[in-house]
C-alpha atoms as one frame of an Amber mdcrd trajectory, in Angstrom:
protein
 -39.161  -8.850  31.832 -42.904  -8.392  32.149 -45.103  -8.098  29.083 -47.705
  -5.324  28.915 -50.031  -5.050  25.952 -51.743  -1.898  27.227 -49.386   1.040
  27.705 -51.941   3.736  28.482 -55.293   5.242  27.593 -56.386   7.920  25.168
 -59.134  10.361  26.151 -60.952  11.452  23.004 -64.423  11.596  21.478 -66.210
   9.427  18.968 -69.159  11.129  17.256 -69.377  13.568  20.151 -69.380  10.929
  22.901 -66.473  10.422  25.328 -64.266   7.517  24.225 -61.241   6.160  26.125
 -59.608   3.348  24.128 -56.497   1.567  25.353 -53.168   2.464  23.766 -51.684
  -0.919  22.939 -48.053  -1.594  22.161 -48.903  -3.367  18.871 -51.041  -0.414
  17.736 -48.136   1.924  18.498 -45.783  -0.356  16.530 -48.112  -0.291  13.513
 -48.428   3.504  13.782 -44.632   3.719  13.843 -44.461   1.677  10.622 -47.020
   3.990   9.000 -45.059   7.075  10.058 -41.811   5.541   8.762 -43.357   5.307
   5.280 -44.938   8.771   5.625 -41.496  10.288   6.212 -40.167   8.827   2.943
 -42.860  10.527   0.826 -41.974  13.726  -1.014 -43.491  17.102  -0.052 -45.915
  17.312  -3.007 -47.310  13.837  -2.330 -47.547  14.571   1.392 -49.626  17.665
   0.664 -52.005  15.661  -1.554 -52.372  13.044   1.163 -52.973  15.713   3.816
 -55.673  17.248   1.594 -57.363  13.857   1.221 -57.252  13.236   4.982 -58.283
  16.740   6.044 -60.956  16.717   8.780 -60.605  12.963   9.383 -58.625  13.294
  12.613 -55.394  12.097  11.007 -53.809  15.563  10.892 -52.297  15.247  14.379
 -51.355  11.617  13.786 -49.205  12.497  10.764 -47.306  15.027  12.901 -46.836
  12.650  15.839 -43.228  12.012  16.912 -42.939   8.997  19.245 -40.547   9.413
  22.189 -39.429   5.789  21.940 -38.941   3.412  19.044 -40.346  -0.112  19.100
 -38.723  -3.110  17.460 -39.358  -6.836  17.286 -37.130  -9.521  18.723 -38.155
 -13.155  18.740 -41.741 -12.191  17.877 -42.002  -9.760  20.817 -42.217  -5.998
  20.788 -39.316  -4.333  22.581 -38.029  -0.811  23.074 -35.114  -0.199  20.752
 -31.972   1.295  22.282 -31.983   4.979  21.996
């Protein structure tokens, strides 16, 4: 099995300038962990958090639903069975 740290690119802007960072598997794993916690938070707390993060760019991130789930086996990131 080959190992790929970069799984794609993201076309976005940073302070109005084009910015194309790499989407890395570890970053996606850490985002998944963040979203796992986010989904355990009650509606009132979620609304307070959304208010605090409004206009930061995190609005779309909090609504993101990954197509695949990552896991760790023997210190490597792997796709979990679906």
